[in-house]
PDB file as gemmi writes it, atoms N, CA and C in Angstrom:
CRYST1    1.000    1.000    1.000  90.00  90.00  90.00 P 1                      
ATOM      1  N   UNK A   1      57.892 103.767 162.089  1.00  0.00           N  
ATOM      2  CA  UNK A   1      58.233 102.411 161.647  1.00  0.00           C  
ATOM      3  C   UNK A   1      56.936 101.997 160.520  1.00  0.00           C  
ATOM      4  N   UNK A   2      57.184 102.000 159.130  1.00  0.00           N  
ATOM      5  CA  UNK A   2      55.697 101.190 158.482  1.00  0.00           C  
ATOM      6  C   UNK A   2      55.815  99.788 158.429  1.00  0.00           C  
ATOM      7  N   UNK A   3      54.420  99.293 158.475  1.00  0.00           N  
ATOM      8  CA  UNK A   3      54.362  98.022 158.394  1.00  0.00           C  
ATOM      9  C   UNK A   3      54.282  97.456 156.873  1.00  0.00           C  
ATOM     10  N   UNK A   4      55.097  96.459 156.293  1.00  0.00           N  
ATOM     11  CA  UNK A   4      55.419  95.957 155.104  1.00  0.00           C  
ATOM     12  C   UNK A   4      53.958  95.333 154.231  1.00  0.00           C  
ATOM     13  N   UNK A   5      53.652  96.160 153.589  1.00  0.00           N  
ATOM     14  CA  UNK A   5      52.347  95.294 152.985  1.00  0.00           C  
ATOM     15  C   UNK A   5      52.486  93.533 152.498  1.00  0.00           C  
ATOM     16  N   UNK A   6      51.683  92.691 152.787  1.00  0.00           N  
ATOM     17  CA  UNK A   6      51.546  91.836 152.813  1.00  0.00           C  
ATOM     18  C   UNK A   6      52.130  90.973 151.400  1.00  0.00           C  
ATOM     19  N   UNK A   7      51.508  91.517 150.125  1.00  0.00           N  
ATOM     20  CA  UNK A   7      52.289  91.476 149.527  1.00  0.00           C  
ATOM     21  C   UNK A   7      53.605  91.610 148.669  1.00  0.00           C  
ATOM     22  N   UNK A   8      54.550  92.756 149.495  1.00  0.00           N  
ATOM     23  CA  UNK A   8      55.842  92.875 149.273  1.00  0.00           C  
ATOM     24  C   UNK A   8      56.445  91.997 150.121  1.00  0.00           C  
ATOM     25  N   UNK A   9      55.856  91.737 151.249  1.00  0.00           N  
ATOM     26  CA  UNK A   9      56.559  90.496 152.136  1.00  0.00           C  
ATOM     27  C   UNK A   9      56.724  89.256 151.299  1.00  0.00           C  
ATOM     28  N   UNK A  10      55.439  89.245 150.439  1.00  0.00           N  
ATOM     29  CA  UNK A  10      55.488  87.740 149.944  1.00  0.00           C  
ATOM     30  C   UNK A  10      56.315  87.717 148.847  1.00  0.00           C  
ATOM     31  N   UNK A  11      56.644  88.917 147.934  1.00  0.00           N  
ATOM     32  CA  UNK A  11      57.566  88.843 146.977  1.00  0.00           C  
ATOM     33  C   UNK A  11      59.119  89.068 147.480  1.00  0.00           C  
ATOM     34  N   UNK A  12      59.189  89.706 148.610  1.00  0.00           N  
ATOM     35  CA  UNK A  12      60.325  89.680 149.181  1.00  0.00           C  
ATOM     36  C   UNK A  12      60.808  88.127 149.775  1.00  0.00           C  
ATOM     37  N   UNK A  13      60.105  87.554 149.983  1.00  0.00           N  
ATOM     38  CA  UNK A  13      59.968  85.813 150.479  1.00  0.00           C  
ATOM     39  C   UNK A  13      60.565  85.122 149.142  1.00  0.00           C  
ATOM     40  N   UNK A  14      59.877  85.351 148.077  1.00  0.00           N  
ATOM     41  CA  UNK A  14      60.137  84.400 147.050  1.00  0.00           C  
ATOM     42  C   UNK A  14      61.468  85.051 146.505  1.00  0.00           C  
ATOM     43  N   UNK A  15      61.967  86.251 146.815  1.00  0.00           N  
ATOM     44  CA  UNK A  15      63.386  86.806 146.110  1.00  0.00           C  
ATOM     45  C   UNK A  15      64.190  86.053 146.787  1.00  0.00           C  
ATOM     46  N   UNK A  16      64.079  86.020 148.029  1.00  0.00           N  
ATOM     47  CA  UNK A  16      65.183  85.599 148.896  1.00  0.00           C  
ATOM     48  C   UNK A  16      65.037  84.369 148.619  1.00  0.00           C  
ATOM     49  N   UNK A  17      64.009  83.264 148.311  1.00  0.00           N  
ATOM     50  CA  UNK A  17      64.068  81.701 148.205  1.00  0.00           C  
ATOM     51  C   UNK A  17      64.820  81.481 147.068  1.00  0.00           C  
ATOM     52  N   UNK A  18      64.791  82.395 145.901  1.00  0.00           N  
ATOM     53  CA  UNK A  18      65.408  82.094 144.614  1.00  0.00           C  
ATOM     54  C   UNK A  18      66.914  82.531 145.064  1.00  0.00           C  
ATOM     55  N   UNK A  19      67.380  83.142 145.614  1.00  0.00           N  
ATOM     56  CA  UNK A  19      68.650  83.421 146.058  1.00  0.00           C  
ATOM     57  C   UNK A  19      69.248  82.212 146.760  1.00  0.00           C  
ATOM     58  N   UNK A  20      68.440  81.222 147.204  1.00  0.00           N  
ATOM     59  CA  UNK A  20      69.218  80.346 148.052  1.00  0.00           C  
ATOM     60  C   UNK A  20      69.646  79.266 147.226  1.00  0.00           C  
ATOM     61  N   UNK A  21      71.038  78.537 147.525  1.00  0.00           N  
ATOM     62  CA  UNK A  21      71.651  77.717 146.661  1.00  0.00           C  
ATOM     63  C   UNK A  21      70.930  76.368 146.435  1.00  0.00           C  
ATOM     64  N   UNK A  22      70.237  75.939 147.600  1.00  0.00           N  
ATOM     65  CA  UNK A  22      68.896  74.744 147.303  1.00  0.00           C  
ATOM     66  C   UNK A  22      68.035  74.905 146.519  1.00  0.00           C  
ATOM     67  N   UNK A  23      67.419  76.208 146.605  1.00  0.00           N  
ATOM     68  CA  UNK A  23      66.472  76.350 145.538  1.00  0.00           C  
ATOM     69  C   UNK A  23      66.968  76.858 144.263  1.00  0.00           C  
ATOM     70  N   UNK A  24      67.989  77.094 143.929  1.00  0.00           N  
ATOM     71  CA  UNK A  24      68.784  77.493 142.684  1.00  0.00           C  
ATOM     72  C   UNK A  24      68.949  76.146 141.983  1.00  0.00           C  
ATOM     73  N   UNK A  25      69.289  75.192 143.012  1.00  0.00           N  
ATOM     74  CA  UNK A  25      70.084  74.039 142.071  1.00  0.00           C  
ATOM     75  C   UNK A  25      68.960  73.001 141.991  1.00  0.00           C  
ATOM     76  N   UNK A  26      67.736  73.310 142.243  1.00  0.00           N  
ATOM     77  CA  UNK A  26      66.731  72.376 142.012  1.00  0.00           C  
ATOM     78  C   UNK A  26      65.697  72.740 140.972  1.00  0.00           C  
ATOM     79  N   UNK A  27      65.464  72.038 139.941  1.00  0.00           N  
ATOM     80  CA  UNK A  27      64.485  72.613 138.893  1.00  0.00           C  
ATOM     81  C   UNK A  27      63.076  72.340 139.580  1.00  0.00           C  
ATOM     82  N   UNK A  28      62.588  71.522 140.436  1.00  0.00           N  
ATOM     83  CA  UNK A  28      61.330  71.964 141.264  1.00  0.00           C  
ATOM     84  C   UNK A  28      60.846  73.274 141.720  1.00  0.00           C  
ATOM     85  N   UNK A  29      61.910  73.346 142.901  1.00  0.00           N  
ATOM     86  CA  UNK A  29      62.065  74.559 143.735  1.00  0.00           C  
ATOM     87  C   UNK A  29      62.149  75.785 142.854  1.00  0.00           C  
ATOM     88  N   UNK A  30      62.988  75.717 141.991  1.00  0.00           N  
ATOM     89  CA  UNK A  30      63.244  76.996 141.234  1.00  0.00           C  
ATOM     90  C   UNK A  30      61.856  77.395 140.513  1.00  0.00           C  
ATOM     91  N   UNK A  31      61.591  76.423 139.671  1.00  0.00           N  
ATOM     92  CA  UNK A  31      60.764  76.223 138.566  1.00  0.00           C  
ATOM     93  C   UNK A  31      58.943  76.861 139.383  1.00  0.00           C  
ATOM     94  N   UNK A  32      58.891  76.595 140.708  1.00  0.00           N  
ATOM     95  CA  UNK A  32      57.335  76.697 141.192  1.00  0.00           C  
ATOM     96  C   UNK A  32      57.502  78.141 141.414  1.00  0.00           C  
ATOM     97  N   UNK A  33      58.910  79.010 141.432  1.00  0.00           N  
ATOM     98  CA  UNK A  33      58.598  80.503 141.835  1.00  0.00           C  
ATOM     99  C   UNK A  33      58.717  81.423 140.578  1.00  0.00           C  
ATOM    100  N   UNK A  34      58.887  81.051 139.683  1.00  0.00           N  
ATOM    101  CA  UNK A  34      58.687  81.629 138.359  1.00  0.00           C  
ATOM    102  C   UNK A  34      57.456  81.597 137.277  1.00  0.00           C  
ATOM    103  N   UNK A  35      56.925  82.774 136.908  1.00  0.00           N  
ATOM    104  CA  UNK A  35      55.705  82.728 136.291  1.00  0.00           C  
ATOM    105  C   UNK A  35      56.098  82.278 134.493  1.00  0.00           C  
ATOM    106  N   UNK A  36      54.923  81.628 134.411  1.00  0.00           N  
ATOM    107  CA  UNK A  36      55.080  80.690 132.584  1.00  0.00           C  
ATOM    108  C   UNK A  36      55.633  81.604 131.781  1.00  0.00           C  
ATOM    109  N   UNK A  37      55.610  82.975 131.990  1.00  0.00           N  
ATOM    110  CA  UNK A  37      55.687  84.155 130.780  1.00  0.00           C  
ATOM    111  C   UNK A  37      56.980  84.754 131.583  1.00  0.00           C  
ATOM    112  N   UNK A  38      57.814  84.221 132.311  1.00  0.00           N  
ATOM    113  CA  UNK A  38      59.222  84.888 132.922  1.00  0.00           C  
ATOM    114  C   UNK A  38      60.277  85.377 131.638  1.00  0.00           C  
ATOM    115  N   UNK A  39      60.459  86.355 132.077  1.00  0.00           N  
ATOM    116  CA  UNK A  39      61.809  87.123 131.026  1.00  0.00           C  
ATOM    117  C   UNK A  39      62.783  87.684 132.101  1.00  0.00           C  
ATOM    118  N   UNK A  40      63.925  87.515 131.730  1.00  0.00           N  
ATOM    119  CA  UNK A  40      65.467  88.147 132.205  1.00  0.00           C  
ATOM    120  C   UNK A  40      66.374  88.981 131.156  1.00  0.00           C  
ATOM    121  N   UNK A  41      66.713  90.052 131.749  1.00  0.00           N  
ATOM    122  CA  UNK A  41      67.479  90.672 131.337  1.00  0.00           C  
ATOM    123  C   UNK A  41      68.599  90.740 132.349  1.00  0.00           C  
ATOM    124  N   UNK A  42      69.940  89.571 131.919  1.00  0.00           N  
ATOM    125  CA  UNK A  42      70.703  89.444 132.748  1.00  0.00           C  
ATOM    126  C   UNK A  42      71.746  90.206 132.831  1.00  0.00           C  
ATOM    127  N   UNK A  43      72.978  90.425 133.910  1.00  0.00           N  
ATOM    128  CA  UNK A  43      74.191  91.282 133.928  1.00  0.00           C  
ATOM    129  C   UNK A  43      74.577  91.223 133.131  1.00  0.00           C  
ATOM    130  N   UNK A  44      74.903  90.204 132.043  1.00  0.00           N  
ATOM    131  CA  UNK A  44      75.769  89.868 131.153  1.00  0.00           C  
ATOM    132  C   UNK A  44      75.001  90.568 129.933  1.00  0.00           C  
ATOM    133  N   UNK A  45      73.631  90.973 129.897  1.00  0.00           N  
ATOM    134  CA  UNK A  45      73.180  91.388 128.430  1.00  0.00           C  
ATOM    135  C   UNK A  45      72.361  90.476 127.985  1.00  0.00           C  
ATOM    136  N   UNK A  46      72.321  89.099 128.297  1.00  0.00           N  
ATOM    137  CA  UNK A  46      71.462  88.275 128.093  1.00  0.00           C  
ATOM    138  C   UNK A  46      70.390  87.924 128.081  1.00  0.00           C  
ATOM    139  N   UNK A  47      69.437  87.701 127.118  1.00  0.00           N  
ATOM    140  CA  UNK A  47      67.758  87.594 127.529  1.00  0.00           C  
ATOM    141  C   UNK A  47      67.347  86.160 127.607  1.00  0.00           C  
ATOM    142  N   UNK A  48      67.053  86.115 128.563  1.00  0.00           N  
ATOM    143  CA  UNK A  48      66.494  84.647 129.216  1.00  0.00           C  
ATOM    144  C   UNK A  48      65.214  84.627 129.315  1.00  0.00           C  
ATOM    145  N   UNK A  49      64.340  83.458 128.902  1.00  0.00           N  
ATOM    146  CA  UNK A  49      63.227  82.876 128.880  1.00  0.00           C  
ATOM    147  C   UNK A  49      63.267  81.984 130.208  1.00  0.00           C  
ATOM    148  N   UNK A  50      61.666  81.527 130.627  1.00  0.00           N  
ATOM    149  CA  UNK A  50      61.681  80.688 131.877  1.00  0.00           C  
ATOM    150  C   UNK A  50      62.294  79.316 131.314  1.00  0.00           C  
ATOM    151  N   UNK A  51      62.380  78.360 130.326  1.00  0.00           N  
ATOM    152  CA  UNK A  51      63.119  77.280 130.204  1.00  0.00           C  
ATOM    153  C   UNK A  51      64.466  77.363 130.326  1.00  0.00           C  
ATOM    154  N   UNK A  52      65.322  78.520 129.567  1.00  0.00           N  
ATOM    155  CA  UNK A  52      66.605  78.739 129.384  1.00  0.00           C  
ATOM    156  C   UNK A  52      67.056  78.942 130.656  1.00  0.00           C  
ATOM    157  N   UNK A  53      66.521  80.042 131.641  1.00  0.00           N  
ATOM    158  CA  UNK A  53      66.935  80.237 132.798  1.00  0.00           C  
ATOM    159  C   UNK A  53      67.132  78.996 133.575  1.00  0.00           C  
ATOM    160  N   UNK A  54      65.874  78.182 133.850  1.00  0.00           N  
ATOM    161  CA  UNK A  54      65.627  77.140 134.663  1.00  0.00           C  
ATOM    162  C   UNK A  54      66.963  76.283 134.244  1.00  0.00           C  
ATOM    163  N   UNK A  55      67.186  75.831 132.916  1.00  0.00           N  
ATOM    164  CA  UNK A  55      68.048  75.102 132.626  1.00  0.00           C  
ATOM    165  C   UNK A  55      69.718  75.268 133.224  1.00  0.00           C  
ATOM    166  N   UNK A  56      69.982  76.938 132.589  1.00  0.00           N  
ATOM    167  CA  UNK A  56      71.183  77.288 132.910  1.00  0.00           C  
ATOM    168  C   UNK A  56      71.735  77.469 134.755  1.00  0.00           C  
ATOM    169  N   UNK A  57      70.466  77.682 135.745  1.00  0.00           N  
ATOM    170  CA  UNK A  57      70.497  77.579 136.900  1.00  0.00           C  
ATOM    171  C   UNK A  57      70.652  76.441 137.336  1.00  0.00           C  
ATOM    172  N   UNK A  58      70.073  75.616 136.805  1.00  0.00           N  
ATOM    173  CA  UNK A  58      70.115  74.185 137.718  1.00  0.00           C  
ATOM    174  C   UNK A  58      71.143  72.827 137.086  1.00  0.00           C  
ATOM    175  N   UNK A  59      71.793  73.503 136.229  1.00  0.00           N  
ATOM    176  CA  UNK A  59      72.848  72.349 135.437  1.00  0.00           C  
ATOM    177  C   UNK A  59      73.955  72.285 136.045  1.00  0.00           C  
ATOM    178  N   UNK A  60      74.846  71.677 136.405  1.00  0.00           N  
ATOM    179  CA  UNK A  60      76.348  71.217 136.767  1.00  0.00           C  
ATOM    180  C   UNK A  60      76.549  71.688 138.339  1.00  0.00           C  
ATOM    181  N   UNK A  61      77.447  72.881 138.178  1.00  0.00           N  
ATOM    182  CA  UNK A  61      78.291  73.082 139.728  1.00  0.00           C  
ATOM    183  C   UNK A  61      77.079  73.829 140.559  1.00  0.00           C  
ATOM    184  N   UNK A  62      77.473  73.609 141.696  1.00  0.00           N  
ATOM    185  CA  UNK A  62      76.605  74.524 142.865  1.00  0.00           C  
ATOM    186  C   UNK A  62      76.725  75.845 142.526  1.00  0.00           C  
ATOM    187  N   UNK A  63      75.438  76.298 142.745  1.00  0.00           N  
ATOM    188  CA  UNK A  63      75.164  77.925 142.463  1.00  0.00           C  
ATOM    189  C   UNK A  63      75.880  78.493 143.414  1.00  0.00           C  
ATOM    190  N   UNK A  64      76.543  79.679 143.251  1.00  0.00           N  
ATOM    191  CA  UNK A  64      77.531  80.379 144.291  1.00  0.00           C  
ATOM    192  C   UNK A  64      76.683  81.209 144.950  1.00  0.00           C  
ATOM    193  N   UNK A  65      77.297  81.614 146.444  1.00  0.00           N  
ATOM    194  CA  UNK A  65      76.235  81.933 146.863  1.00  0.00           C  
ATOM    195  C   UNK A  65      76.237  83.765 146.898  1.00  0.00           C  
ATOM    196  N   UNK A  66      74.572  83.987 147.172  1.00  0.00           N  
ATOM    197  CA  UNK A  66      74.596  85.219 147.006  1.00  0.00           C  
ATOM    198  C   UNK A  66      73.642  85.725 148.146  1.00  0.00           C  
ATOM    199  N   UNK A  67      74.556  87.455 148.117  1.00  0.00           N  
ATOM    200  CA  UNK A  67      73.658  87.900 149.646  1.00  0.00           C  
ATOM    201  C   UNK A  67      73.287  89.570 148.773  1.00  0.00           C  
ATOM    202  N   UNK A  68      71.844  89.450 149.601  1.00  0.00           N  
ATOM    203  CA  UNK A  68      71.446  90.803 148.813  1.00  0.00           C  
ATOM    204  C   UNK A  68      71.070  92.054 150.064  1.00  0.00           C  
ATOM    205  N   UNK A  69      70.977  93.147 149.634  1.00  0.00           N  
ATOM    206  CA  UNK A  69      70.766  94.129 150.455  1.00  0.00           C  
ATOM    207  C   UNK A  69      70.061  95.059 149.774  1.00  0.00           C  
ATOM    208  N   UNK A  70      69.862  96.254 150.486  1.00  0.00           N  
ATOM    209  CA  UNK A  70      69.077  97.350 149.889  1.00  0.00           C  
ATOM    210  C   UNK A  70      67.612  96.897 149.527  1.00  0.00           C  
ATOM    211  N   UNK A  71      67.075  95.740 150.022  1.00  0.00           N  
ATOM    212  CA  UNK A  71      65.468  95.607 149.414  1.00  0.00           C  
ATOM    213  C   UNK A  71      64.661  96.512 149.760  1.00  0.00           C  
ATOM    214  N   UNK A  72      64.085  96.881 148.747  1.00  0.00           N  
ATOM    215  CA  UNK A  72      62.828  97.561 148.844  1.00  0.00           C  
ATOM    216  C   UNK A  72      61.698  97.460 147.816  1.00  0.00           C  
ATOM    217  N   UNK A  73      60.534  97.511 148.103  1.00  0.00           N  
ATOM    218  CA  UNK A  73      59.455  97.001 147.292  1.00  0.00           C  
ATOM    219  C   UNK A  73      58.335  98.016 147.439  1.00  0.00           C  
ATOM    220  N   UNK A  74      57.689  97.967 146.691  1.00  0.00           N  
ATOM    221  CA  UNK A  74      56.271  98.706 146.382  1.00  0.00           C  
ATOM    222  C   UNK A  74      55.307  97.535 145.596  1.00  0.00           C  
ATOM    223  N   UNK A  75      53.977  98.028 146.241  1.00  0.00           N  
ATOM    224  CA  UNK A  75      52.793  96.993 145.499  1.00  0.00           C  
ATOM    225  C   UNK A  75      52.266  98.311 144.452  1.00  0.00           C  
ATOM    226  N   UNK A  76      52.657  97.913 143.337  1.00  0.00           N  
ATOM    227  CA  UNK A  76      52.025  98.828 141.990  1.00  0.00           C  
ATOM    228  C   UNK A  76      50.442  98.361 141.794  1.00  0.00           C  
ATOM    229  N   UNK A  77      49.990  97.336 141.947  1.00  0.00           N  
ATOM    230  CA  UNK A  77      48.583  97.056 142.034  1.00  0.00           C  
ATOM    231  C   UNK A  77      48.278  95.788 142.927  1.00  0.00           C  
ATOM    232  N   UNK A  78      47.067  95.454 142.916  1.00  0.00           N  
ATOM    233  CA  UNK A  78      46.451  94.353 143.898  1.00  0.00           C  
ATOM    234  C   UNK A  78      47.416  92.928 143.248  1.00  0.00           C  
ATOM    235  N   UNK A  79      47.771  92.792 142.277  1.00  0.00           N  
ATOM    236  CA  UNK A  79      48.377  91.759 141.922  1.00  0.00           C  
ATOM    237  C   UNK A  79      50.213  91.813 141.027  1.00  0.00           C  
ATOM    238  N   UNK A  80      50.366  92.915 141.637  1.00  0.00           N  
ATOM    239  CA  UNK A  80      51.901  93.404 140.916  1.00  0.00           C  
ATOM    240  C   UNK A  80      52.402  94.270 142.120  1.00  0.00           C  
ATOM    241  N   UNK A  81      53.964  93.300 142.481  1.00  0.00           N  
ATOM    242  CA  UNK A  81      54.843  94.072 143.264  1.00  0.00           C  
ATOM    243  C   UNK A  81      56.281  94.271 142.616  1.00  0.00           C  
ATOM    244  N   UNK A  82      56.763  95.738 142.697  1.00  0.00           N  
ATOM    245  CA  UNK A  82      58.268  95.890 142.207  1.00  0.00           C  
ATOM    246  C   UNK A  82      59.238  95.847 143.316  1.00  0.00           C  
ATOM    247  N   UNK A  83      60.134  95.166 143.363  1.00  0.00           N  
ATOM    248  CA  UNK A  83      61.329  94.755 144.435  1.00  0.00           C  
ATOM    249  C   UNK A  83      62.405  95.404 143.479  1.00  0.00           C  
ATOM    250  N   UNK A  84      63.366  95.955 144.214  1.00  0.00           N  
ATOM    251  CA  UNK A  84      64.543  96.891 143.854  1.00  0.00           C  
ATOM    252  C   UNK A  84      65.639  96.021 145.241  1.00  0.00           C  
ATOM    253  N   UNK A  85      66.924  95.655 144.443  1.00  0.00           N  
ATOM    254  CA  UNK A  85      67.779  95.264 145.407  1.00  0.00           C  
ATOM    255  C   UNK A  85      69.127  95.404 144.920  1.00  0.00           C  
ATOM    256  N   UNK A  86      70.281  94.942 146.148  1.00  0.00           N  
ATOM    257  CA  UNK A  86      71.732  94.977 145.474  1.00  0.00           C  
ATOM    258  C   UNK A  86      72.071  93.644 145.613  1.00  0.00           C  
ATOM    259  N   UNK A  87      72.719  92.819 144.876  1.00  0.00           N  
ATOM    260  CA  UNK A  87      73.328  91.596 144.913  1.00  0.00           C  
ATOM    261  C   UNK A  87      74.872  91.847 145.055  1.00  0.00           C  
ATOM    262  N   UNK A  88      75.456  90.750 146.089  1.00  0.00           N  
ATOM    263  CA  UNK A  88      76.969  90.558 145.476  1.00  0.00           C  
ATOM    264  C   UNK A  88      77.307  88.850 145.807  1.00  0.00           C  
ATOM    265  N   UNK A  89      78.097  88.556 144.915  1.00  0.00           N  
ATOM    266  CA  UNK A  89      78.592  87.401 145.030  1.00  0.00           C  
ATOM    267  C   UNK A  89      79.890  87.111 144.636  1.00  0.00           C  
ATOM    268  N   UNK A  90      81.054  86.907 145.336  1.00  0.00           N  
ATOM    269  CA  UNK A  90      82.478  86.654 144.983  1.00  0.00           C  
ATOM    270  C   UNK A  90      82.881  88.220 144.766  1.00  0.00           C  
ATOM    271  N   UNK A  91      82.445  89.125 145.106  1.00  0.00           N  
ATOM    272  CA  UNK A  91      83.163  90.542 145.186  1.00  0.00           C  
ATOM    273  C   UNK A  91      82.264  91.500 143.977  1.00  0.00           C  
ATOM    274  N   UNK A  92      81.604  90.814 143.180  1.00  0.00           N  
ATOM    275  CA  UNK A  92      80.919  91.396 142.094  1.00  0.00           C  
ATOM    276  C   UNK A  92      79.588  92.018 142.573  1.00  0.00           C  
ATOM    277  N   UNK A  93      79.208  93.237 142.406  1.00  0.00           N  
ATOM    278  CA  UNK A  93      78.033  93.634 142.787  1.00  0.00           C  
ATOM    279  C   UNK A  93      76.805  94.068 141.419  1.00  0.00           C  
ATOM    280  N   UNK A  94      75.646  94.014 141.764  1.00  0.00           N  
ATOM    281  CA  UNK A  94      74.553  94.062 140.657  1.00  0.00           C  
ATOM    282  C   UNK A  94      73.560  94.536 141.284  1.00  0.00           C  
ATOM    283  N   UNK A  95      73.041  95.646 140.475  1.00  0.00           N  
ATOM    284  CA  UNK A  95      71.673  96.278 140.944  1.00  0.00           C  
ATOM    285  C   UNK A  95      70.527  95.483 140.286  1.00  0.00           C  
ATOM    286  N   UNK A  96      69.532  95.080 141.032  1.00  0.00           N  
ATOM    287  CA  UNK A  96      68.339  94.039 140.513  1.00  0.00           C  
ATOM    288  C   UNK A  96      67.062  94.834 140.642  1.00  0.00           C  
ATOM    289  N   UNK A  97      66.374  93.898 139.971  1.00  0.00           N  
ATOM    290  CA  UNK A  97      64.845  94.905 139.695  1.00  0.00           C  
ATOM    291  C   UNK A  97      63.908  93.737 139.385  1.00  0.00           C  
ATOM    292  N   UNK A  98      62.824  93.307 140.048  1.00  0.00           N  
ATOM    293  CA  UNK A  98      62.019  92.274 139.598  1.00  0.00           C  
ATOM    294  C   UNK A  98      60.508  92.821 139.868  1.00  0.00           C  
ATOM    295  N   UNK A  99      59.916  91.926 138.853  1.00  0.00           N  
ATOM    296  CA  UNK A  99      58.380  92.041 139.332  1.00  0.00           C  
ATOM    297  C   UNK A  99      57.823  90.913 139.615  1.00  0.00           C  
ATOM    298  N   UNK A 100      56.891  90.979 140.469  1.00  0.00           N  
ATOM    299  CA  UNK A 100      56.115  89.754 140.835  1.00  0.00           C  
ATOM    300  C   UNK A 100      54.728  89.803 140.962  1.00  0.00           C  
ATOM    301  N   UNK A 101      54.199  88.656 140.208  1.00  0.00           N  
ATOM    302  CA  UNK A 101      52.906  88.970 139.785  1.00  0.00           C  
ATOM    303  C   UNK A 101      52.081  87.893 140.543  1.00  0.00           C  
ATOM    304  N   UNK A 102      50.780  88.151 141.255  1.00  0.00           N  
ATOM    305  CA  UNK A 102      50.085  86.820 142.085  1.00  0.00           C  
ATOM    306  C   UNK A 102      49.359  86.585 140.586  1.00  0.00           C  
ATOM    307  N   UNK A 103      49.545  85.122 140.662  1.00  0.00           N  
ATOM    308  CA  UNK A 103      48.706  84.227 139.699  1.00  0.00           C  
ATOM    309  C   UNK A 103      48.336  82.947 140.354  1.00  0.00           C  
ATOM    310  N   UNK A 104      47.303  83.100 140.341  1.00  0.00           N  
ATOM    311  CA  UNK A 104      46.575  81.398 140.577  1.00  0.00           C  
ATOM    312  C   UNK A 104      46.768  81.424 142.215  1.00  0.00           C  
ATOM    313  N   UNK A 105      46.795  82.848 143.003  1.00  0.00           N  
ATOM    314  CA  UNK A 105      47.090  82.491 144.408  1.00  0.00           C  
ATOM    315  C   UNK A 105      48.064  82.567 144.892  1.00  0.00           C  
ATOM    316  N   UNK A 106      49.311  82.439 143.931  1.00  0.00           N  
ATOM    317  CA  UNK A 106      50.634  82.636 144.266  1.00  0.00           C  
ATOM    318  C   UNK A 106      51.274  83.688 143.554  1.00  0.00           C  
ATOM    319  N   UNK A 107      52.611  84.168 144.210  1.00  0.00           N  
ATOM    320  CA  UNK A 107      53.139  85.211 143.952  1.00  0.00           C  
ATOM    321  C   UNK A 107      54.475  84.629 143.239  1.00  0.00           C  
ATOM    322  N   UNK A 108      54.624  84.900 141.880  1.00  0.00           N  
ATOM    323  CA  UNK A 108      55.453  84.424 140.770  1.00  0.00           C  
ATOM    324  C   UNK A 108      56.593  85.549 140.317  1.00  0.00           C  
ATOM    325  N   UNK A 109      57.591  85.169 139.956  1.00  0.00           N  
ATOM    326  CA  UNK A 109      58.528  86.400 139.479  1.00  0.00           C  
ATOM    327  C   UNK A 109      58.199  86.153 137.822  1.00  0.00           C  
ATOM    328  N   UNK A 110      57.931  87.652 137.560  1.00  0.00           N  
ATOM    329  CA  UNK A 110      57.565  87.603 135.776  1.00  0.00           C  
ATOM    330  C   UNK A 110      58.796  88.324 135.195  1.00  0.00           C  
ATOM    331  N   UNK A 111      59.475  89.431 136.080  1.00  0.00           N  
ATOM    332  CA  UNK A 111      60.580  90.006 135.073  1.00  0.00           C  
ATOM    333  C   UNK A 111      61.547  90.364 136.112  1.00  0.00           C  
ATOM    334  N   UNK A 112      62.659  89.889 135.820  1.00  0.00           N  
ATOM    335  CA  UNK A 112      63.984  90.387 136.282  1.00  0.00           C  
ATOM    336  C   UNK A 112      65.117  91.061 135.494  1.00  0.00           C  
ATOM    337  N   UNK A 113      65.533  92.224 136.000  1.00  0.00           N  
ATOM    338  CA  UNK A 113      66.888  92.286 135.686  1.00  0.00           C  
ATOM    339  C   UNK A 113      67.935  92.333 136.192  1.00  0.00           C  
ATOM    340  N   UNK A 114      69.196  92.312 135.976  1.00  0.00           N  
ATOM    341  CA  UNK A 114      70.403  92.699 136.728  1.00  0.00           C  
ATOM    342  C   UNK A 114      71.450  93.436 135.940  1.00  0.00           C  
ATOM    343  N   UNK A 115      71.996  94.774 136.471  1.00  0.00           N  
ATOM    344  CA  UNK A 115      72.592  95.499 136.395  1.00  0.00           C  
ATOM    345  C   UNK A 115      73.858  95.632 137.056  1.00  0.00           C  
ATOM    346  N   UNK A 116      75.170  95.510 136.275  1.00  0.00           N  
ATOM    347  CA  UNK A 116      76.189  95.435 137.120  1.00  0.00           C  
ATOM    348  C   UNK A 116      76.542  96.655 137.727  1.00  0.00           C  
ATOM    349  N   UNK A 117      77.289  97.018 139.256  1.00  0.00           N  
ATOM    350  CA  UNK A 117      77.669  98.200 139.684  1.00  0.00           C  
ATOM    351  C   UNK A 117      79.054  97.971 139.290  1.00  0.00           C  
ATOM    352  N   UNK A 118      79.333  99.299 138.725  1.00  0.00           N  
ATOM    353  CA  UNK A 118      81.062  99.733 138.316  1.00  0.00           C  
ATOM    354  C   UNK A 118      81.727  99.828 139.557  1.00  0.00           C  
ATOM    355  N   UNK A 119      82.651  99.479 139.268  1.00  0.00           N  
ATOM    356  CA  UNK A 119      83.835  99.649 140.564  1.00  0.00           C  
ATOM    357  C   UNK A 119      83.866 101.385 140.515  1.00  0.00           C  
ATOM    358  N   UNK A 120      83.895 101.939 141.832  1.00  0.00           N  
ATOM    359  CA  UNK A 120      84.384 103.206 142.257  1.00  0.00           C  
ATOM    360  C   UNK A 120      85.650 103.667 141.506  1.00  0.00           C  
ATOM    361  N   UNK A 121      85.547 104.893 140.900  1.00  0.00           N  
ATOM    362  CA  UNK A 121      86.646 105.342 140.188  1.00  0.00           C  
ATOM    363  C   UNK A 121      87.448 106.148 141.502  1.00  0.00           C  
ATOM    364  N   UNK A 122      89.102 105.925 140.795  1.00  0.00           N  
ATOM    365  CA  UNK A 122      89.905 106.030 141.818  1.00  0.00           C  
ATOM    366  C   UNK A 122      90.043 107.763 141.611  1.00  0.00           C  
ATOM    367  N   UNK A 123      90.549 108.137 143.327  1.00  0.00           N  
ATOM    368  CA  UNK A 123      90.478 109.781 142.884  1.00  0.00           C  
ATOM    369  C   UNK A 123      91.697 110.472 141.997  1.00  0.00           C  
ATOM    370  N   UNK A 124      91.351 111.425 141.286  1.00  0.00           N  
ATOM    371  CA  UNK A 124      92.640 111.736 140.699  1.00  0.00           C  
ATOM    372  C   UNK A 124      94.101 111.928 141.233  1.00  0.00           C  
ATOM    373  N   UNK A 125      95.344 111.674 141.011  1.00  0.00           N  
ATOM    374  CA  UNK A 125      96.252 111.781 142.133  1.00  0.00           C  
ATOM    375  C   UNK A 125      96.677 113.596 142.081  1.00  0.00           C  
TER     376      UNK A 125                                                      
END                                                                             
């Protein structure tokens, strides 16, 4: 078993915090994890910037619970970590890719992309 580099562990911790409904519903908690230049390509195909994702995620209804699996990370540079994982929420699965950057001593989410997972095809009769 190999040790997880501290940078990867920090990025995983940040990613899991972002999936927490309490964090996702708080402008303050959510904002403190996003890099000032944050961008996302969502599962809908929409492009989000920092302000628009904060507004959307913290507005109105309680966020739906999200579970993550198959989380893997690699440190690309001393200040850059790439994570990949799969999420599930209400039966909908998505593959995820995140880039975290060490900025002023804090690991912040710099880029995120979600890609819907197609349902498995039925075998031919």
